N, C-alpha and C positions, 0 to 999 in steps of 0.2 A: 235614913237615906232615900233618896226616894228611886221607885225600883221603874229602872231605864224601861221597861217591855212598855209599860203605862204610858212613859213620857212617849214614845214612840208611834201609841196605838191615836193617843190623842194629838199629837201630829197629825197623824196621816187621816185625821175624822174630819177635821179645821183643811187637810188641802182636798178633801175628799166634795167640803161642803164647797170652802171658796169655789171650784172652778165647776160645779155647779150653779152657781148662783150668777158665775160669764158670763156661760154659756145661756143662763137664761135670760142677759142682761143683752147680750147681741142684739142689735137691731137686723131686720129683715137687709138682704141684696137687692134692688133691680131687679134681677133674673127673677129670685124666690118673691122676690110681689108679686111680680106679671104671671109662674107659675099659677100662683094663690090663684089672682083673681080669672085666669082662663080655665081654670078647674073649676070654679068656684061660678062660672056662669052657665057652660055644658055641662053644670051638674055629679061632676066626677070625683067632688075635694073626699080628701081623705079624712076622718077621725081626728088622725094623731095633725095633718100638717094642718085645719084651724085652728084645734089650739095654740098650737104652736104658732099661727099667727097672732089669736086673740091674744097669745102672751109677749109676744116680742114684737109686733106690726104695731105703725100708727094707725087711727081710720084716717084722719087725714094724710095718710100715702096712700093708703089705698082705696078713696074718693078716686083721688089725682089718677092713680093709674085707672079706675075702670073710664071714667070719661073718656080718657084715651084710649085702651080698648072698644068704645061704645062709637067717638066718634069712625075710627078706623076700622073696625066693621060698616057701620052705614056708608063709610067714601066705600071701602070696596063694592059694596051691594051696590051704590047706584054706580060707580065703574060697571060691570056687571052685566044691570040692568041696559044700562050706557050703549056698551059692546053688540047686546041678546038682539037690539033692535038698530043700531045700523048692519047686523048681518040679514035678520032680519027681510029689510025692507030694499 
């Protein structure tokens, strides 16, 4: 007759492995991608977040987010320069 305590411990280990696998399979949310991209742009990205990004993120998504953030940065800088020049003249 099988020992029920061994069966429970095996089921427990399998459940933990399944939960860990599900967490690793999840993709990043849009907010997480933008947050990671901004942190990486200014150089304050943590090692844990960087590893999470490489494990769960897709390169194409980060490229798109990077292009959008770069375009927004350029537009904001152009707006600031235009505003300063109008005020100065």
